C-alpha positions in Angstrom: -36.1 104.7 16.5 -35.5 102.0 13.9 -37.1 98.6 13.9 -35.2 95.5 12.8 -36.9 92.8 10.8 -34.8 89.7 10.0 -31.6 91.6 10.3 -32.8 94.6 8.1 -33.0 98.1 9.6 -36.2 100.0 8.9 -35.9 103.8 8.7 -37.6 105.8 11.4 -41.3 106.3 10.8 -41.9 103.1 8.9 -43.6 100.5 11.1 -44.4 97.8 8.5 -42.8 96.0 5.6 -44.2 94.4 2.6 -43.4 90.7 2.3 -44.0 89.1 -1.2 -46.2 86.0 -0.9 -44.8 82.8 -2.3 -46.7 82.1 -5.5 -47.2 85.7 -6.6 -50.4 86.4 -4.9 -49.4 90.0 -4.5 -47.8 92.1 -1.8 -48.9 91.5 1.7 -48.6 94.0 4.5 -47.3 92.6 7.7 -46.2 94.1 11.0 -42.6 94.2 11.7 -41.1 91.4 13.8 -38.3 91.3 16.2 -34.9 90.3 15.1 -34.4 86.6 14.7 -38.1 85.8 14.2 -38.4 85.3 10.4 -41.5 84.0 8.7 -41.5 80.6 7.0 -42.6 80.7 3.4 -46.1 79.1 2.9 -46.2 75.9 1.0 -46.7 76.9 -2.6 -49.1 74.1 -3.3 -51.6 75.8 -0.9 -51.4 79.2 -2.7 -53.2 80.6 -5.7 -49.9 80.5 -7.5 -49.8 76.7 -6.8 -53.2 76.4 -8.3 -52.0 78.1 -11.4 -49.1 75.8 -11.5 -51.4 72.8 -11.4 -53.5 74.1 -14.2 -50.4 74.7 -16.3 -49.2 71.1 -15.6 -52.6 69.7 -16.8 -52.5 71.8 -20.0 -48.9 70.7 -20.9 -49.5 67.0 -20.2 -52.8 66.9 -22.0 -51.2 68.6 -25.0 -48.5 65.8 -25.0 -50.9 63.0 -24.4 -53.4 63.6 -27.2 -50.8 62.1 -29.5 -51.9 58.7 -28.2 -55.1 59.0 -30.2 -53.9 57.8 -33.6 -52.0 54.8 -32.3 -55.0 53.8 -30.1 -57.5 54.2 -32.8 -60.3 54.9 -30.4 -60.9 56.8 -27.1 -60.3 53.9 -24.7 -56.9 55.5 -23.7 -58.5 58.7 -22.4 -59.9 57.4 -19.1 -56.6 55.6 -17.9 -54.6 58.6 -19.1 -56.8 61.1 -17.2 -56.8 58.9 -14.1 -53.0 58.7 -14.2 -52.7 62.4 -14.5 -55.1 63.2 -11.7 -53.5 60.6 -9.4 -50.1 61.9 -10.2 -51.2 65.5 -9.2 -52.7 64.2 -6.0 -49.6 62.4 -5.0 -47.4 65.4 -5.9 -49.7 67.8 -4.0 -49.8 65.7 -0.8 -46.0 65.3 -1.0 -45.6 69.0 -1.4 -47.9 69.9 1.5 -46.5 67.3 3.8 -43.0 68.1 2.7 -42.3 64.4 1.9 -38.8 63.5 0.8 -38.3 62.3 -2.8 -38.2 58.6 -1.7 -41.5 59.0 0.1 -43.1 60.5 -3.0 -41.7 57.6 -5.1 -43.1 55.1 -2.7 -46.5 56.8 -2.6 -46.5 56.7 -6.4 -45.9 53.0 -6.5 -48.6 52.3 -3.9 -51.1 54.5 -5.9 -50.2 52.7 -9.1 -50.9 49.3 -7.5 -54.1 50.4 -5.8 -55.8 52.3 -8.6 -54.2 50.7 -11.7 -56.4 47.6 -11.6 -59.7 49.5 -11.6 -58.5 51.8 -14.4 -56.5 49.6 -16.7 -57.2 45.9 -15.7 -60.7 45.8 -14.4 -61.2 42.2 -15.4 -58.6 41.1 -12.8 -60.3 43.0 -9.9 -63.2 42.2 -7.6 -66.3 44.2 -8.7 -64.0 46.1 -11.1 -62.4 48.0 -8.2 -60.7 46.0 -5.5 -57.3 44.7 -6.7 -56.5 41.0 -6.4 -53.2 39.2 -6.4 -53.6 38.7 -10.1 -54.0 42.5 -10.4 -50.8 43.3 -8.6 -48.9 40.6 -10.5 -50.1 41.9 -13.9 -49.5 45.5 -12.9 -45.9 44.8 -11.8 -45.3 42.7 -14.9 -46.9 45.3 -17.2 -44.7 48.1 -15.8 -41.8 46.3 -17.4 -43.3 44.7 -20.5 -46.0 47.1 -21.6 -43.5 49.3 -23.4 -42.3 46.4 -25.6 -45.8 45.2 -26.2 -46.9 48.6 -27.3 -44.2 48.6 -29.9 -44.6 45.0 -31.2 -48.4 45.0 -31.4 -50.0 46.2 -34.6 -52.1 49.4 -34.2 -54.7 50.3 -33.3 -53.7 49.5 -29.7 -57.3 49.9 -28.6 -57.8 46.3 -29.5 -55.5 45.3 -26.6 -57.2 46.0 -23.3 -54.1 45.2 -21.3 -52.2 48.0 -22.9 -54.3 50.6 -21.1 -51.6 50.3 -18.4 -49.3 52.4 -20.7 -51.3 55.7 -20.7 -52.1 55.3 -17.0 -48.5 54.7 -16.0 -47.0 57.3 -18.4 -49.3 60.1 -17.2 -49.0 59.0 -13.6 -45.2 59.3 -13.7 -45.3 62.5 -15.8 -47.9 64.1 -13.5 -46.0 63.3 -10.3 -42.7 64.5 -11.7 -43.9 67.7 -13.3 -46.1 68.8 -10.4 -43.4 68.0 -7.8 -40.9 70.2 -9.7 -43.4 73.0 -10.2 -44.5 73.1 -6.5 -41.2 72.4 -4.8 -38.1 73.1 -6.9 -36.3 76.4 -6.7 -35.7 76.3 -10.4 -39.4 75.6 -11.2 -38.8 76.2 -14.9 -37.4 72.7 -15.1 -41.0 71.5 -14.8 -41.5 71.9 -18.6 -39.0 69.1 -19.3 -41.2 66.1 -18.2 -44.1 67.2 -20.6 -41.6 67.6 -23.4 -40.2 64.1 -22.7 -43.8 62.7 -22.5 -44.5 64.2 -26.0 -41.3 62.6 -27.3 -42.3 59.2 -25.8 -45.8 59.5 -27.3 -44.3 60.2 -30.7 -41.8 57.4 -30.4 -44.4 54.8 -29.4 -47.0 56.1 -32.0 -47.4 55.6 -35.7 -46.4 57.6 -38.7 -49.9 59.1 -38.6 -49.8 62.3 -36.5 -52.5 63.7 -34.2 -52.2 67.5 -34.1 -48.4 68.1 -34.1 -48.6 71.8 -34.8 -51.1 72.4 -32.0 -49.3 70.2 -29.6 -46.0 71.9 -30.2 -47.4 75.4 -30.0 -49.2 74.8 -26.8 -46.1 73.3 -25.2 -43.9 76.1 -26.3 -46.2 79.0 -25.7 -47.6 77.9 -22.3 -44.2 76.5 -21.2 -42.4 79.7 -22.0 -44.9 82.1 -20.4 -45.2 80.0 -17.3 -41.5 79.6 -17.0 -40.8 83.3 -17.3 -43.5 84.1 -14.7 -41.9 81.6 -12.3 -38.4 83.0 -12.9 -39.7 86.5 -12.1 -41.4 85.3 -8.9 -38.3 83.6 -7.8 -36.2 86.7 -8.2 -38.7 88.7 -6.2 -38.8 86.1 -3.5 -35.0 86.2 -3.1 -35.1 89.9 -2.5 -36.6 89.4 1.0 -38.6 92.2 2.6 -39.2 95.3 0.5 -40.9 98.6 1.1 -44.3 99.4 -0.3 -42.8 101.8 -2.9 -40.5 99.1 -4.2 -43.3 96.6 -4.2 -45.3 98.9 -6.4 -42.4 99.3 -8.8 -41.9 95.5 -8.8 -45.5 95.0 -9.6 -45.3 97.3 -12.5 -42.1 95.6 -13.8 -43.9 92.2 -13.5 -46.8 93.4 -15.6 -44.4 94.9 -18.2 -42.4 91.7 -18.5 -45.5 89.6 -18.7 -46.9 91.7 -21.5 -43.6 91.8 -23.3 -43.1 88.1 -22.9 -46.6 87.3 -24.1 -46.2 89.5 -27.2 -42.9 87.8 -28.1 -44.4 84.3 -27.6 -47.4 85.1 -29.7 -45.3 86.4 -32.5 -43.1 83.3 -32.4 -46.2 81.1 -32.3 -47.7 82.9 -35.3 -44.5 82.6 -37.3 -44.2 78.9 -36.4 -47.8 78.2 -37.4 -47.3 79.9 -40.8 -43.9 78.2 -41.5 -44.7 74.7 -40.2 -46.6 73.5 -43.3 -43.7 74.4 -45.5 -41.0 72.8 -43.4 -42.7 69.8 -41.8 -41.8 66.5 -43.4 -44.4 64.2 -44.9 -43.5 61.2 -42.8 -41.8 60.6 -39.5 -39.8 57.7 -38.1 -41.1 55.9 -35.0 -39.7 53.1 -32.9 -42.1 50.4 -34.1 -40.6 50.7 -37.6 -37.2 49.6 -36.3 -38.2 47.0 -33.8 -38.3 43.4 -34.9 -40.8 41.6 -32.6 -41.6 38.0 -32.1 -42.5 35.3 -33.0 -39.4 33.2 -33.7 -40.1 31.8 -37.2 -37.5 29.1 -36.7 -40.1 27.3 -34.6 -42.4 26.9 -37.7 -41.7 24.7 -40.7 -42.2 26.2 -44.1 -45.7 25.2 -45.3 -44.3 24.5 -48.7 -42.4 21.5 -47.3 -45.7 19.7 -46.8 -47.2 20.7 -50.2 -47.1 17.2 -51.7 -49.0 15.8 -48.7 -52.0 17.9 -49.7 -52.0 16.8 -53.3 -51.2 13.1 -52.8 -52.7 12.2 -49.5 -55.4 14.7 -48.7 -56.6 15.7 -52.2 -60.3 15.0 -51.3 -60.2 16.1 -47.7 -62.2 19.3 -47.0 -59.8 21.8 -45.5 -61.7 25.1 -45.3 -65.2 26.5 -45.9 -64.8 30.0 -47.3 -67.8 32.4 -47.5 -67.6 35.8 -49.2 -64.5 35.2 -51.3 -64.4 37.7 -54.2 -64.2 36.5 -57.8 -60.6 35.9 -58.6 -59.7 35.9 -54.9 -57.1 33.6 -53.3 -56.7 32.4 -49.8 -53.1 32.8 -48.7 -51.4 30.4 -46.4 -48.0 32.1 -46.4 -45.7 34.2 -48.5 -42.2 32.7 -48.9 -39.4 35.2 -49.7 -36.1 33.6 -48.6 -34.3 30.6 -50.2 -31.3 28.8 -48.7 -30.9 25.9 -51.1 -33.0 23.6 -48.9 -36.4 25.3 -48.5 -38.2 28.4 -49.5 -39.2 29.9 -46.2 -40.9 32.9 -44.5 -38.5 35.5 -43.2 -38.9 38.2 -40.5 -37.2 41.5 -40.3 -35.1 41.0 -43.5 -34.9 43.6 -46.3 -38.3 43.8 -47.9 -39.8 41.0 -45.8 -41.6 43.2 -43.2 -42.1 42.1 -39.6 -44.6 40.0 -37.8 -46.4 42.0 -35.1 -49.2 41.0 -32.7 -52.6 42.3 -33.9 -55.9 43.1 -32.2 -59.4 43.0 -33.7 -58.5 45.9 -36.0 -55.5 46.5 -38.1 -54.3 49.8 -39.5 -53.2 49.8 -43.2 -52.6 52.3 -46.0 -53.3 49.6 -48.7 -56.0 50.1 -51.3 -58.4 47.6 -52.7 -62.0 46.4 -52.7 -63.4 45.9 -49.2 -64.5 42.3 -48.5 -65.7 40.3 -45.5 -64.6 36.7 -45.7 -65.7 34.1 -43.2 -63.5 31.0 -42.9 -64.5 27.8 -41.0 -61.6 25.4 -40.5 -62.1 21.7 -41.2 -59.2 19.4 -42.1 -56.6 22.2 -42.2 -54.4 22.7 -39.1 -51.2 24.5 -38.2 -49.8 27.9 -37.2 -50.2 29.5 -40.6 -53.5 31.4 -40.6 -55.3 31.4 -44.0 -56.2 34.9 -45.0 -57.3 37.1 -47.9 -55.9 40.3 -49.4 -54.6 42.9 -46.9 -56.3 42.5 -43.5 -58.0 45.4 -41.8 -59.8 43.4 -39.0 -60.1 39.9 -37.7 -62.9 38.5 -35.6 -62.5 35.0 -34.1 -65.5 33.0 -32.9 -66.0 30.2 -30.5 -64.4 29.2 -27.2 -60.9 29.7 -28.5 -61.5 33.2 -29.7 -59.5 35.0 -27.0 -56.6 32.5 -27.1 -56.3 32.8 -30.9 -56.5 36.5 -30.9 -53.8 36.8 -28.3 -51.5 34.6 -30.4 -52.1 36.2 -33.8 -49.3 37.9 -35.5 -49.5 39.6 -38.9 -47.0 40.8 -41.5 -48.7 43.5 -43.5 -45.8 43.6 -46.0 -46.2 40.0 -47.1 -49.9 39.5 -46.0 -48.9 36.5 -43.9 -50.6 35.7 -40.6 -49.6 33.3 -37.8 -51.7 32.0 -34.9 -49.1 30.5 -32.6 -51.9 28.8 -30.7 -52.5 26.8 -33.8 -55.5 26.6 -36.1 -57.6 23.4 -36.0 -60.9 22.0 -36.9 -63.9 23.9 -35.6 -62.2 27.3 -35.5 -64.1 30.1 -37.3 -63.1 33.6 -38.0 -64.2 36.5 -40.2 -61.6 38.6 -42.1 -62.2 42.2 -43.2 -59.8 42.8 -46.0 -58.9 45.0 -48.9 -58.6 42.8 -52.0 -56.6 44.4 -54.9 -57.6 44.2 -58.5 -55.5 41.5 -60.2 -54.7 41.8 -63.9 -54.7 38.8 -66.1 -51.5 37.5 -67.6 -52.6 38.9 -71.0 -52.9 42.4 -69.4 -49.3 42.4 -68.0 -47.7 43.6 -71.3 -46.5 47.2 -71.0 -46.3 47.0 -67.2 -43.2 48.0 -65.3 -41.4 45.9 -62.7 -40.8 47.7 -59.4 -37.4 47.2 -57.8 -38.5 45.9 -54.4 -35.9 44.6 -51.9 -36.0 40.9 -51.0 -33.8 38.7 -48.7 -30.8 37.3 -50.6 -31.3 33.8 -52.1 -28.4 31.5 -51.6 -27.4 28.1 -53.0 -29.3 28.8 -56.2 -28.9 25.9 -58.7 -26.7 26.7 -61.7 -29.5 25.4 -63.9 -31.8 28.2 -62.8 -29.1 30.7 -63.9 -28.7 29.1 -67.3 -32.4 28.5 -67.9 -33.3 32.1 -66.9 -31.0 33.3 -69.7 -32.3 30.6 -72.2 -36.0 31.0 -71.5 -35.9 34.8 -71.2 -34.1 35.2 -74.5 -32.7 38.6 -75.6 -35.7 40.5 -74.3 -34.7 43.6 -72.5 -38.1 44.4 -71.0 -38.3 42.7 -67.7 -42.0 41.9 -67.9 -41.6 40.4 -71.3 -38.6 38.4 -70.1 -40.8 37.2 -67.2 -43.6 36.1 -69.5 -41.1 34.3 -71.8 -39.9 32.2 -68.8 -43.5 31.5 -67.8 -44.4 30.4 -71.4 -41.4 28.0 -71.5 -42.5 26.4 -68.2 -46.1 26.0 -69.2 -45.3 24.7 -72.7 -42.5 22.3 -71.8 -43.3 21.2 -68.3 -45.2 18.1 -67.2 -47.4 18.3 -64.2 -47.0 15.4 -61.8 -47.5 15.0 -58.0 -46.2 11.4 -58.2 -49.7 9.9 -58.3 -50.3 6.4 -59.7 -51.5 7.7 -63.1 -48.8 10.4 -63.4 -45.1 10.5 -64.2 -42.6 9.8 -61.4 -42.0 13.0 -59.5 -40.0 13.5 -56.3 -41.3 16.1 -53.7 -39.2 18.9 -52.4 -37.6 22.0 -53.8 -34.0 22.0 -52.7 -31.1 22.9 -55.0 -30.8 19.2 -56.1 -34.6 18.9 -56.8 -34.8 22.2 -58.8 -31.6 21.2 -60.7 -33.2 17.9 -61.5 -36.3 19.8 -62.8 -34.5 22.2 -65.0 -31.4 20.2 -65.9 -33.1 17.0 -66.9 -34.5 16.0 -70.3 -38.1 16.8 -69.1 -39.4 19.2 -66.5 -41.6 17.1 -64.3 -43.1 18.4 -61.0 -46.1 20.1 -59.5 -46.8 23.6 -58.1 -44.1 23.2 -55.5 -41.2 22.7 -58.0 -42.5 25.0 -60.8 -43.3 27.9 -58.5 -39.8 27.7 -56.8 -38.1 27.3 -60.2 -40.1 30.2 -61.7 -39.2 32.5 -58.7 -35.5 31.6 -58.8 -35.2 32.1 -62.6 -37.1 35.4 -62.3 -34.7 36.6 -59.7 -31.7 35.6 -61.8 -33.3 37.7 -64.6 -33.3 40.7 -62.3 -37.0 40.5 -61.4 -38.0 40.5 -57.7 -40.2 37.5 -57.1 -41.5 35.5 -54.1 -43.4 32.3 -53.7 -46.9 32.1 -52.2 -48.7 29.0 -51.1 -52.5 29.0 -50.6 -55.9 27.9 -51.9 -57.9 29.1 -54.9 -60.9 27.5 -56.7 -60.8 26.1 -60.2 -62.4 28.3 -62.9 -66.1 28.2 -62.6 -66.0 26.4 -59.3 -66.8 29.6 -57.2 -70.5 30.5 -57.3 -71.6 34.0 -56.1 -73.2 33.9 -52.7 -72.4 30.2 -52.1 -69.7 29.0 -49.7 -66.7 27.4 -51.3 -65.3 24.3 -49.8 -61.5 24.1 -50.3 -60.0 20.6 -50.4 -56.4 19.4 -50.5 -56.5 19.5 -54.3 -57.2 23.2 -54.2 -53.8 23.9 -52.6 -51.5 25.7 -55.0 -48.2 27.6 -55.2 -47.5 30.6 -57.3 -45.2 33.5 -57.5 -45.8 37.2 -56.9 -44.0 40.0 -58.8 -44.2 43.8 -57.9 -45.6 45.8 -60.9 -46.2 49.5 -61.0 -49.8 50.4 -60.5 -50.8 46.9 -59.2 -48.5 46.0 -56.3 -47.5 42.4 -55.9 -49.3 40.5 -58.7 -49.9 36.7 -58.5 -48.6 34.8 -61.6 -49.1 31.0 -62.1 -46.7 28.8 -64.1 -48.3 25.4 -64.1 -48.3 23.0 -67.1 -51.5 21.2 -67.9 -51.8 18.2 -65.6 -52.9 15.9 -68.5 -49.7 16.4 -70.5 -47.6 13.2 -70.7 -43.9 13.3 -70.0 -41.9 13.7 -73.1 -38.2 14.5 -73.7 -37.4 18.1 -74.2 -34.9 19.1 -76.9 -31.5 19.4 -75.5 -30.2 22.9 -76.0 -27.3 22.9 -73.7 -25.7 20.8 -71.0 -26.2 22.2 -67.6 -23.5 21.4 -65.1 -24.7 19.4 -62.0 -24.2 21.2 -58.7 -23.4 19.4 -55.5 -26.4 17.5 -54.3 -28.3 18.8 -51.3 -30.7 16.4 -49.8 -34.3 17.4 -49.6 -35.7 17.9 -46.1 -38.0 15.2 -45.0 -41.6 16.5 -44.7 -42.8 16.4 -41.1 -45.1 13.6 -40.4 -48.3 14.2 -38.4 -48.2 12.4 -35.1 -50.9 9.9 -34.6 -53.7 10.6 -32.2 -52.3 8.2 -29.8 -49.0 10.1 -29.8 -50.6 13.5 -29.5 -52.6 12.7 -26.4 -54.6 15.2 -24.4 -53.3 18.6 -23.4 -53.7 17.6 -19.8 -51.4 14.6 -20.4 -48.8 16.9 -21.9 -48.9 19.2 -18.9 -48.4 16.2 -16.6 -45.4 15.1 -18.7 -43.9 18.6 -18.5 -44.4 18.7 -14.8 -42.5 15.5 -14.3 -39.6 16.5 -16.4 -38.1 18.8 -13.9 -38.1 22.3 -12.6 -39.4 25.0 -15.0 -36.5 27.4 -15.0 -38.1 29.6 -17.7 -41.2 30.2 -15.6 -39.0 30.8 -12.5 -37.0 33.3 -14.4 -40.1 35.1 -15.5 -41.5 35.3 -12.0 -38.2 36.4 -10.7 -38.1 39.2 -13.3 -41.6 40.3 -12.6 -40.8 40.5 -8.8 -37.2 41.5 -8.7 -37.2 44.2 -11.4 -40.0 46.3 -9.9 -38.5 45.9 -6.4 -35.1 46.9 -7.8 -36.6 50.0 -9.4 -38.2 51.0 -6.0 -35.1 50.3 -4.0 -32.6 52.0 -6.4 -33.3 55.6 -5.1 -32.8 54.5 -1.5 -29.6 52.6 -2.3 -28.3 55.7 -4.2 -29.0 57.9 -1.1 -27.3 55.5 1.3 -24.3 55.3 -1.0 -24.0 59.1 -1.3 -24.1 59.5 2.4 -21.5 56.7 3.0 -19.2 58.3 0.4 -19.6 61.7 2.0 -18.8 60.3 5.5 -15.7 58.5 4.1 -14.5 61.6 2.4 -14.8 63.7 5.6 -13.2 61.1 7.7 -10.2 60.5 5.4 -9.6 64.1 4.4 -6.0 64.8 3.6 -5.7 67.5 6.4 -6.4 66.7 10.0 -8.2 70.1 10.3 -10.6 69.2 7.6 -11.3 65.9 9.4 -12.3 68.0 12.5 -14.6 70.3 10.6 -16.0 67.3 8.6 -16.7 65.5 11.8 -18.8 68.3 13.2 -20.6 68.6 9.8 -21.4 64.9 10.1 -23.1 65.6 13.5 -25.0 68.5 12.2 -26.1 66.6 9.0 -27.3 63.7 11.1 -29.5 66.1 13.2 -30.8 67.5 10.0 -31.8 64.1 8.6 -33.4 63.2 11.9 -35.7 66.2 11.5 -34.0 68.3 14.3 -31.8 70.7 12.3 -29.4 73.3 13.7 -30.3 76.9 12.9 -28.7 78.3 9.8 -25.8 80.6 10.7 -25.4 79.3 14.2 -21.8 78.9 15.6 -20.6 75.5 16.7 -21.1 76.5 20.3 -24.6 77.6 19.6 -25.3 74.6 17.5 -24.1 72.3 20.4 -26.5 74.0 22.7 -29.4 73.5 20.2 -28.4 69.8 19.8 -28.5 69.2 23.5 -32.0 70.6 23.6 -33.1 68.6 20.6 -31.6 65.4 21.8 -32.1 65.3 25.6 -30.7 61.9 26.1 -27.4 62.6 24.3 -24.3 63.4 26.4 -24.3 67.2 26.9 -20.6 67.3 27.6 -19.6 65.1 24.7 -21.5 67.4 22.3 -19.9 70.5 23.8 -16.5 69.0 23.6 -16.9 68.1 19.9 -17.9 71.7 19.1 -15.1 73.2 21.2 -12.5 70.8 19.7 -13.6 71.7 16.2 -13.3 75.4 16.9 -9.8 75.0 18.4 -8.6 72.9 15.5 -9.9 75.4 12.9 -9.1 78.7 14.6 -6.2 77.7 16.9 -2.5 78.2 16.1 -1.5 74.6 16.7 -2.3 72.0 14.0 -4.0 68.8 15.3 -2.2 65.4 14.8 -3.5 62.4 12.9 -4.1 60.6 16.2 -6.1 63.5 17.6 -8.3 63.5 14.5 -8.9 59.8 14.9 -9.9 60.3 18.5 -12.2 63.1 17.5 -14.1 60.9 15.0 -14.5 58.3 17.7 -16.4 60.9 19.7 -18.4 61.8 16.5 -19.5 58.2 16.1 -20.6 58.0 19.7 -22.6 61.2 19.5 -24.3 60.2 16.2 -25.3 56.9 17.8 -26.8 58.7 20.8 -28.7 61.1 18.6 -30.2 58.3 16.5 -31.2 56.4 19.6 -32.9 59.5 21.1 -34.8 60.1 17.8 -36.5 56.6 17.8 -36.5 53.9 15.1 -39.0 55.6 12.8 -36.9 58.8 12.6 -33.8 56.7 12.1 -35.4 55.0 9.1 -36.6 58.2 7.6 -33.3 59.9 8.4 -31.3 57.2 6.7 -32.9 57.9 3.3 -33.6 61.7 3.8 -32.3 64.1 1.3 -32.3 67.1 3.6 -28.6 67.1 4.4 -27.6 66.2 0.8 -29.6 69.2 -0.5 -27.9 71.5 2.1 -31.3 72.9 3.1 -31.9 71.1 6.4 -30.0 73.5 8.6 -32.6 76.2 8.3 -34.8 76.0 11.3 -38.0 78.0 12.0 -37.0 81.4 13.2 -33.4 81.1 12.1 -31.7 84.4 11.5 -29.6 85.4 8.5 -26.7 86.9 10.3 -24.0 85.1 8.4 -21.6 82.4 9.6 -19.8 83.2 12.8 
């Protein structure tokens, strides 16, 4: 006598079958079961195979995440990344065990992020470092949108920005949830290797050109991912075969071992070849996003410091501006590097060719520059403004005092030009220590024989014609660019008259517009100060084919700097000079200042320089009086009375609306998909299809409500099951719907359009009755359930596989 198990006939004498366990735990001997009583597969997350999946997920994501090390510069990213990974696995595991729909898993992920994110990434906003506050929730929601931009626009190492720890926590949380959910629940589990690969791509994109262990990362992802994927594909094939005999189970086990050994051997060979070939084919540098992103600040908000140069020399010559400790011999304190000229002012640029970008910095700053290390401490006295005086190429900055946190949070640095900005504004009493690399600066006499490097610079416009003519005249017939540059410098120093317009000096207008420089170069005598001579020198150098930029800053007179003693910089110590890129030196500072005790004298006329159109000089900004400045509290009161702060309202709306929209988007997509499916069924071209579609709508509604019809059941059988599952529904109405659908599909007469409309009226009534019977909670869950969309919900416990009747 034969025994039937799930529709299969067992030959006489065989009383048991072998059922492969979900997860590859090996064959399991089970007694035969009567027909129609199938076994439900165990949840993979609860099996040994699920444990192996979890370990693989951890290995893949850890391999991807270690690339955060170089851009962070320390190990502060490890704890939030590990917490995010563990939390993601927990959410995915609970969702797999409880069979949560995707929307429930997404909601649980958001809740976990908000509950745990504060303790892990923003402990300063929590109570006792654990309990989240309203500030915690606000910053977490805001950071979920802004942390990606901040990570790109802040200068590495990112370990100096505590608020950025949200990034590794959120990244690994999302990657962990996604990868583990696919591994434990998806039929095509091999897709679980995609999220770790995307995580690695994001880590690289948000990193620096310095790599972590790219070869090891790639090999681990490829080797582990391929082996695990092949194992899961094999297990899936075996699981689809259903029940098998002991003999076939043994054969399958041998085949599994053979494929595993073969696959492992092939992967190991591929890994070995890749490891040997990688050094030969890997490029020296890589491109990352931060190299192409132009971050804030908006430099149009800041006036070029050169506009106020004359005020230092004429009004504040004896005012103490800075106290500088530790300045190396020959060192200079830079206020700003000016590399763009528009005929009105020489200004600082951002994101232009060769001008670099300003990025927010932390306490430490990564650089590949070379030079002599120096620690310089600067105490601000009379100096004020957004331009932060610095030295050399910065590697660290340490603010002191009550404004330290505010200043650091507002500091931006351009490593290409060496210019720093503190948007909060530097003022008297501020103190900070700079760690810098100070390059060796050759003297002017040592420049002979050097080679000019062709560095890109922003285009100069509205250059005075006199600069073009004088560059040719002063440079002479010299073909060597360095010699031509020195000839121009010699002419300025020899023929120029230094004057800042003081009482004992020759008349001299401030400014450096096209009109003022043309007046300097086109007149009988060159009269001006650092501002005019540095700009004229730079413009003539550029016309001679030499890249040059203007720098404004402080430096002591010869013999004024004493080793070990602080240097007090006054307004008279403010200067302007040019920088020229020379091979082996980098950007070299060069002065072109006549002696300030040379009286004005006519210069021999060599040629008549045409006068260009006059462009008025910008009026130097006047410092507001103390009465006008007022207190900060008064300013706030004024702002409050001016009207509604739309900018702040927009920020708050963005912080609130964007996260809510991200959470609501999956739900809206599901509702839209179901509405579209219902419309397609109800408006099908053929009336017969509308009947069958109407019945499918009833069955899918039961599926989403958690009371599915057995797979393979006829419409009549399905109606009987629906009546049992929804006791309060109209029995006769359900039976009529099933019978009418059978008649329309299998009958000889075609239903009319009116009949189809009447049928759908019955469908609507039955669906409403089913939802009412299920209760409001089931209705809410059913509305966003994916069961019917996946087509898996019609499989009930104990369903038979007898085909569609």
